[in-house]
C-alpha positions in Angstrom: 0.0 0.0 0.0 2.8 2.4 0.8 4.6 1.5 -2.4 1.5 2.4 -4.4 1.3 5.8 -2.7 4.9 6.5 -3.4 4.4 6.5 -7.2 0.7 7.5 -7.5 1.3 10.8 -9.1 0.2 11.2 -12.7 -0.4 14.1 -15.2 -3.9 15.2 -16.3 -4.8 17.1 -19.5 -8.1 19.1 -19.7 -9.6 20.7 -22.8 -11.1 24.0 -21.6 -14.6 25.1 -22.6 -14.6 28.5 -20.7 -12.2 31.2 -19.5 -9.3 29.8 -17.3 -9.6 32.9 -15.1 -12.8 31.5 -13.6 -11.1 28.3 -12.6 -10.5 27.6 -8.9 -7.5 25.5 -7.7 -7.9 24.0 -4.2 -5.1 22.3 -2.1 -6.1 20.2 0.9 -3.2 19.6 3.4 -3.2 17.4 6.4 -0.7 15.5 8.6 0.0 11.9 7.6 -1.8 9.3 9.8 0.9 7.3 11.6 1.2 4.9 14.5 1.8 6.9 17.7 2.7 5.9 21.2 0.3 6.4 24.1 0.9 9.7 26.0 2.4 9.7 29.4 0.6 11.4 32.2 3.7 13.4 33.3 3.8 14.9 29.6 0.4 16.5 29.8 -0.4 17.1 33.5 1.1 20.6 33.5 -0.3 21.6 30.0 -3.4 23.8 29.6 -6.6 22.9 27.7 -5.6 25.0 24.6 -2.3 23.0 24.4 -4.2 19.8 24.5 -6.4 21.0 21.6 -3.3 21.9 19.7 -2.3 18.2 19.6 -5.7 17.3 18.1 -5.3 20.0 15.4 -2.5 18.0 13.8 -5.2 15.9 12.0 -7.2 18.9 10.9 -7.4 19.5 7.0 -6.2 22.8 5.9 -7.6 24.2 2.6 -5.9 26.7 0.4 -7.9 28.1 -2.7 -6.2 30.1 -5.5 -7.4 31.6 -8.7 -5.5 31.3 -11.9 -2.3 33.5 -12.0 -3.1 34.7 -8.5 0.2 35.7 -6.7 0.4 34.6 -3.1 3.8 35.4 -1.3 5.8 33.3 1.1 7.4 34.8 4.2 10.7 34.9 2.4 9.2 36.7 -0.6 7.3 39.1 1.5 10.5 40.1 3.4 12.5 40.3 0.2 10.1 42.4 -1.9 9.3 44.8 1.0 12.7 46.3 0.7 12.9 48.4 -2.4 16.8 47.8 -2.7 16.2 44.1 -3.3 13.9 44.9 -6.4 15.6 45.5 -9.7 13.5 43.8 -12.4 10.0 44.9 -13.5 8.4 41.9 -11.9 10.1 42.5 -8.6 9.1 46.3 -8.7 5.6 45.2 -9.3 5.6 42.9 -6.3 7.1 45.7 -4.1 4.2 48.0 -5.2 1.7 45.3 -4.4 3.0 44.8 -0.9 3.2 48.6 -0.3 -0.2 49.5 -1.6 -2.2 46.5 -0.2 -2.4 44.7 3.1 -0.6 41.6 1.9 0.2 38.6 4.1 2.5 35.6 3.7 1.1 32.2 3.4 2.6 28.7 4.1 1.2 27.6 0.8 2.1 30.1 -1.8 2.3 30.5 -5.7 4.8 31.1 -8.5 3.0 32.6 -11.5 4.1 32.8 -15.1 6.1 35.9 -14.6 8.2 34.3 -11.9 9.7 31.6 -14.4 10.0 29.2 -11.6 10.3 25.9 -13.6 10.8 25.4 -17.4 7.8 24.9 -19.7 6.7 21.4 -20.5 7.8 21.7 -24.1 11.1 23.2 -24.9 12.2 24.9 -28.1 12.8 22.7 -31.1 16.2 20.9 -30.7 16.7 22.1 -27.1 15.3 19.2 -25.1 16.6 16.2 -23.1 16.2 12.9 -25.0 14.3 11.3 -22.2 12.4 14.2 -20.5 9.1 13.1 -19.0 7.5 16.6 -19.4 8.5 16.8 -23.2 5.4 16.0 -25.2 7.5 15.0 -28.3 9.2 12.2 -26.2 5.8 11.0 -25.1 4.8 10.5 -28.7 8.2 8.9 -29.5 7.7 6.4 -26.7 4.4 5.3 -28.1 6.2 4.1 -31.3 3.5 5.4 -33.6 5.9 5.0 -36.5 5.9 1.1 -36.0 2.2 0.7 -36.5 1.1 -2.7 -37.9 -0.5 -3.3 -41.3 -4.0 -2.6 -39.9 -3.3 1.2 -40.4 -3.4 2.2 -44.1 -0.5 4.1 -45.6 -2.9 7.0 -46.5 -3.1 7.7 -42.7 0.6 7.7 -42.0 1.0 11.4 -42.3 -1.5 11.9 -39.3 1.1 10.2 -37.0 4.1 11.8 -38.5 2.6 15.2 -38.2 3.2 15.0 -34.4 6.9 15.7 -35.0 6.3 19.5 -35.0 3.5 19.7 -32.4 5.5 22.1 -30.2 6.2 24.6 -33.0 4.9 28.2 -32.3 3.0 27.1 -29.2 2.4 29.7 -26.5 2.3 28.6 -22.8 1.6 30.0 -19.5 2.6 28.3 -16.1 1.6 28.5 -12.5 3.0 26.5 -9.5 1.7 26.0 -6.0 4.5 25.5 -3.4 4.7 24.6 0.2 7.0 26.7 2.3 8.9 24.5 4.9 11.7 26.9 5.6 13.0 27.8 8.9 12.8 31.5 10.2 14.2 33.2 13.3 12.1 35.4 15.6 12.6 38.4 13.2 11.2 36.4 10.2 14.8 36.1 8.7 15.3 33.0 6.9 17.8 30.4 8.2 17.2 27.5 6.0 15.2 27.6 2.7 13.2 24.5 1.8 10.2 24.5 -0.7 8.1 21.6 -1.8 6.3 21.9 -5.2 2.7 20.6 -4.7 1.2 21.4 -8.1 2.2 22.6 -11.5 -0.2 23.9 -14.1 0.6 24.5 -17.8 -1.8 26.3 -20.0 -1.4 25.9 -23.8 -2.8 29.2 -25.0 -2.6 28.2 -28.7 -4.8 25.0 -28.4 -6.6 26.0 -25.1 -5.8 23.0 -22.9 -4.5 22.7 -19.4 -1.8 20.2 -18.2 -2.0 19.5 -14.4 0.8 17.7 -12.6 -0.1 15.8 -10.5 -3.7 15.2 -11.5 -6.8 15.7 -9.4 -7.1 13.1 -6.6 -9.0 12.1 -3.5 -7.4 13.0 -0.3 -9.0 10.1 1.6 -8.6 7.3 -1.0 -5.4 8.4 -2.8 -3.5 11.1 -1.1 -0.3 12.6 -2.4 2.9 12.7 -0.2 4.7 16.0 0.3 8.2 15.1 -1.3 11.1 16.6 -3.1 13.7 14.1 -4.1 14.7 12.1 -1.0 13.0 14.6 1.4 9.6 13.5 2.5 7.5 15.4 5.0 4.9 13.6 7.2 2.2 15.3 5.4 -0.4 14.5 2.7 -2.4 16.6 0.3 -5.1 16.5 -2.3 -5.8 18.5 -5.4 -9.2 19.8 -6.5 -9.9 22.0 -9.6 -13.3 23.6 -10.1 -13.9 24.2 -13.8 -17.5 25.4 -13.2 -18.3 28.3 -15.5 -19.5 31.3 -13.8 -22.4 33.1 -15.1 -21.8 36.4 -17.1 -24.4 38.9 -15.9 -24.5 40.9 -19.1 -24.6 37.8 -21.3 -27.3 36.2 -19.2 -29.4 39.3 -19.2 -29.1 39.6 -23.0 -30.1 35.9 -23.3 -33.1 36.3 -21.1 -34.4 39.4 -23.0 -34.2 37.6 -26.2 -35.9 34.6 -24.8 -38.7 36.9 -23.4 -39.3 38.6 -26.8 -39.6 35.2 -28.5 -42.0 34.0 -25.8 -44.0 37.2 -25.9 -44.3 36.9 -29.7 -45.5 33.3 -29.4 -48.0 34.1 -26.7 -49.5 36.9 -28.8 -50.1 34.5 -31.6 -51.6 31.9 -29.2 -53.7 34.3 -27.0 -54.9 37.0 -29.2 -58.3 35.7 -30.3 -59.8 37.6 -33.2 -63.2 36.9 -34.3 -63.9 36.6 -38.0 -65.5 39.5 -39.8 -69.2 39.6 -40.0 -70.4 37.3 -42.8 -66.9 35.7 -43.2 -65.6 32.3 -42.3 -62.1 31.3 -41.3 -60.7 28.0 -42.1 -57.3 26.8 -40.6 -55.6 24.0 -42.4 -52.5 22.1 -41.2 -51.2 20.0 -44.1 -48.5 17.5 -43.6 -46.4 15.4 -46.1 -45.7 12.4 -43.9 -43.7 9.8 -46.0 -43.2 8.2 -49.4 -43.1 4.6 -50.6 -42.1 2.5 -53.5 -39.8 4.6 -55.6 -36.6 3.6 -57.3 -33.8 6.1 -56.3 -32.5 6.4 -52.8 -32.5 10.2 -52.2 -35.9 11.9 -52.7 -37.5 15.2 -51.9 -41.1 16.4 -52.7 -42.0 19.7 -54.3 -45.5 21.0 -53.7 -47.8 23.8 -55.1 -51.3 24.7 -53.8 -53.9 26.1 -56.1 -56.3 28.5 -54.4 -59.6 29.8 -55.9 -59.6 33.6 -56.8 -62.4 34.4 -54.4 -60.5 33.2 -51.2 -58.0 35.1 -49.1 -55.1 32.9 -48.0 -52.1 33.3 -45.6 -49.3 30.8 -45.8 -46.8 29.3 -48.2 -48.5 28.1 -51.4 -45.3 26.5 -52.8 -42.2 24.9 -51.4 -40.3 21.7 -50.9 -39.3 19.2 -48.3 -35.7 18.2 -47.3 -33.9 15.5 -49.1 -34.6 12.1 -47.4 -32.5 9.0 -47.7 -34.3 5.8 -48.1 -34.7 3.0 -45.5 -36.4 -0.3 -45.4 -39.8 -0.9 -43.9 -41.8 -4.1 -44.6 -39.4 -5.0 -47.5 -40.1 -1.7 -49.2 -38.2 1.5 -49.5 -39.5 4.2 -47.1 -38.7 8.0 -47.0 -39.8 10.0 -43.9 -40.5 13.8 -44.1 -43.0 15.3 -41.6 -43.1 18.5 -43.6 -45.9 20.8 -42.3 -47.6 23.6 -44.2 -50.1 25.9 -42.3 -52.8 27.8 -44.2 -55.4 30.3 -43.1 -58.3 30.8 -45.4 -61.1 33.4 -45.4 -64.2 33.5 -47.6 -67.8 34.5 -47.4 -70.2 32.2 -45.5 -72.9 32.0 -48.2 -70.7 31.0 -51.1 -69.9 27.5 -52.2 -66.2 26.9 -51.7 -64.4 25.6 -54.7 -62.0 22.7 -53.8 -58.3 23.4 -53.1 -55.8 21.4 -55.3 -52.4 20.4 -54.2 -49.9 19.1 -56.7 -47.0 17.0 -55.4 -43.9 16.3 -57.6 -41.5 13.7 -56.2 -38.0 14.4 -57.4 -34.8 12.3 -57.0 -31.2 13.3 -56.7 -28.5 10.9 -57.8 -24.9 10.9 -56.9 -24.0 12.9 -60.0 -26.3 15.7 -58.6 -29.0 15.2 -61.3 -32.5 16.1 -60.3 -35.2 13.7 -62.0 -38.9 13.7 -61.7 -40.0 10.3 -60.2 -43.7 11.0 -60.1 -46.7 13.4 -59.9 -49.8 13.4 -57.8 -52.8 15.7 -57.4 -55.0 16.0 -54.2 -58.3 17.7 -53.8 -58.1 19.0 -50.3 -61.3 18.8 -48.3 -61.9 21.6 -45.9 -64.4 19.7 -43.7 -63.4 20.1 -40.0 -61.5 17.2 -38.6 -58.6 15.1 -39.4 -58.0 13.4 -42.8 -55.5 11.0 -44.2 -54.7 9.9 -47.7 -52.2 7.8 -49.6 -51.6 9.4 -53.1 -50.5 7.1 -55.9 -47.9 8.8 -58.1 -47.1 8.5 -61.8 -44.7 10.0 -64.1 -45.1 10.9 -67.9 -43.1 8.9 -70.4 -42.7 8.9 -74.2 -44.9 6.6 -76.2 -41.7 4.9 -77.6 -40.6 2.8 -74.7 -37.1 2.3 -75.9 -36.6 5.9 -76.4 -38.1 6.6 -73.1 -35.9 4.3 -71.2 -32.7 5.5 -73.0 -33.5 9.1 -72.3 -34.2 8.4 -68.7 -31.1 6.3 -68.1 -28.6 8.5 -69.9 -30.0 11.9 -69.7 -32.3 11.7 -66.7 -35.6 12.1 -68.6 -37.3 15.3 -69.7 -40.1 17.6 -68.6 -43.1 16.3 -70.8 -45.6 18.4 -68.7 -45.2 22.0 -69.4 -48.3 23.1 -67.5 -49.2 21.4 -64.2 -52.8 22.2 -64.7 -53.0 19.1 -66.9 -52.9 17.1 -63.7 -56.0 18.9 -62.3 -58.0 18.7 -65.6 -56.4 16.0 -67.8 -59.3 15.9 -70.2 -58.7 19.4 -71.4 -55.4 18.6 -72.7 -54.2 16.4 -75.5 -51.4 14.3 -74.1 -48.7 12.9 -76.4 -47.3 10.7 -73.7 -48.4 7.9 -71.4 -48.2 7.6 -67.5 -46.2 5.0 -65.6 -47.1 4.2 -62.0 -44.2 4.6 -59.7 -44.8 5.0 -55.9 -47.1 6.7 -53.3 -47.0 9.6 -50.9 -48.8 9.6 -47.6 -50.3 12.8 -46.4 -52.6 14.0 -43.7 -54.2 17.3 -42.8 -56.4 18.9 -40.0 -59.0 21.5 -40.5 -60.6 23.9 -38.0 -63.4 26.3 -39.0 -64.4 29.5 -37.3 -67.3 31.9 -37.9 -69.7 34.3 -36.0 -73.0 33.0 -34.8 -76.3 34.5 -36.0 -77.9 37.5 -34.2 -80.3 35.3 -32.2 -79.4 32.4 -30.3 -79.6 29.1 -32.2 -81.9 27.6 -29.6 -84.4 30.4 -30.2 -84.9 29.2 -33.8 -84.9 25.6 -33.0 -87.3 25.7 -30.0 -89.5 28.9 -30.1 -92.1 27.4 -27.9 -89.7 26.6 -25.1 -88.5 30.2 -25.2 -92.0 31.6 -24.9 -92.9 29.2 -22.1 -89.9 30.5 -20.1 -91.1 34.1 -20.6 -94.6 33.3 -19.3 -93.2 31.3 -16.3 -91.1 34.3 -15.3 -94.1 36.7 -15.7 -96.3 34.4 -13.4 -93.6 34.4 -10.8 -93.5 38.2 -10.7 -97.4 38.3 -10.4 -97.3 35.8 -7.4 -94.7 37.9 -5.6 -96.7 41.1 -6.2 -100.1 39.6 -4.9 -98.2 38.2 -1.8 -96.6 41.7 -1.0 -100.0 43.4 -1.5 -101.8 41.1 1.0 -99.0 41.6 3.6 -99.4 45.4 3.2 -103.1 45.3 3.6 -102.9 43.2 6.8 -100.3 45.6 8.3 -102.5 48.8 7.7 -105.9 47.2 8.6 -106.1 48.8 12.3 -104.2 51.9 11.3 -107.6 54.3 11.2 -108.9 53.1 14.6 -105.7 54.2 16.3 -105.8 57.6 14.6 -109.4 58.3 15.9 -108.5 57.4 19.5 
């Protein structure tokens, strides 16, 4: 178990999805649990209660939280940078101003940021690296022996592995180190013996936006790290936690909520604003859906639609359009194409007129791997506007030349031709002289729902259907009023019957 803990430090790599400045790094430090001897009574009889508690505090976990590139000073650095004579570089002068202007205190666990250049970066410049450096990413790829791949990798992919040879070129890095100060100081805070233990190193690749953490995040209870530096090992253990939780940006969140509210308000206005039809007019709402297609030859199909509306009808909505290109699948040993394309129409016409039927022309078109568009079939639907839900499977057919050999040759080599110049021939085929024949191809499944809305007549519908019942209710009400009137009159007469006798006395 102890041998596992000695070599349990590994490196972790994290691809960042948010700003690194919002990341919090936490170090949890505690004393190592060891076998201790039982205390002697003589050693503790003269100690106070606070001194006894100090012995128990050895097992207490201390937490130190840092932000990315947050500078925390050790006692040695605080004493050094407090004196202006010790500061010569721009970084040292900056630290001197920080200590002078703010109330900065030293910490047992402190940081070296990128400006301190505490340790070399994980990837050195090209040609200046040790042949077996663990932190060198080139050597990691070299140790994987990617050049000695077996025959399962095709030669066309070999350049993907060889491209790792120059992975470190022109990469920009930033580093941060979290260090434990175990130095000895005298009573005047002057250093006697300097000793530091590197607890955590973080390297941020700014070019590709990933973070290398050494050692990786661990669990303090299950897999603690030892505080060590070479042969020096302290009786302490620590854990690493990194919080990558993205903090909410107030302005971005407010902008997002405002846009969401505008969309919601617009949607609610469409749903809640109920407008009655004009007097003498009728509104019809149609939701038409192209569901699926069956039985065609080619693999990739889309459907083009046109809606023919009578001249005396006002309509809102798209009268022409097309679905997306759908790839075929198998269903019950037949080719199947799914669409679910919805078209919404709002019709308005006079209530007394006879509505001419709506016509919808569907043209099924295929797309081959050459990019050619070819008509696979036409179908025409007479759309019923009766309230309710309707379904229909439309059989499709395509025009073809009378000469079958010529038709097959033209269709195979050229992709066919448009024999129908005017689509009205599908609505009234008897009015046109066709010089071609129709060949049955596949079918298209459609469905639609209809909702009608109109104003009611001036009088209630029940008044015209049951006039006697309405008159009887009026008579019953009049009789009730008469009964209450007679009862009130009798009560008044009884109350005033002895009133003249009292006046004479």
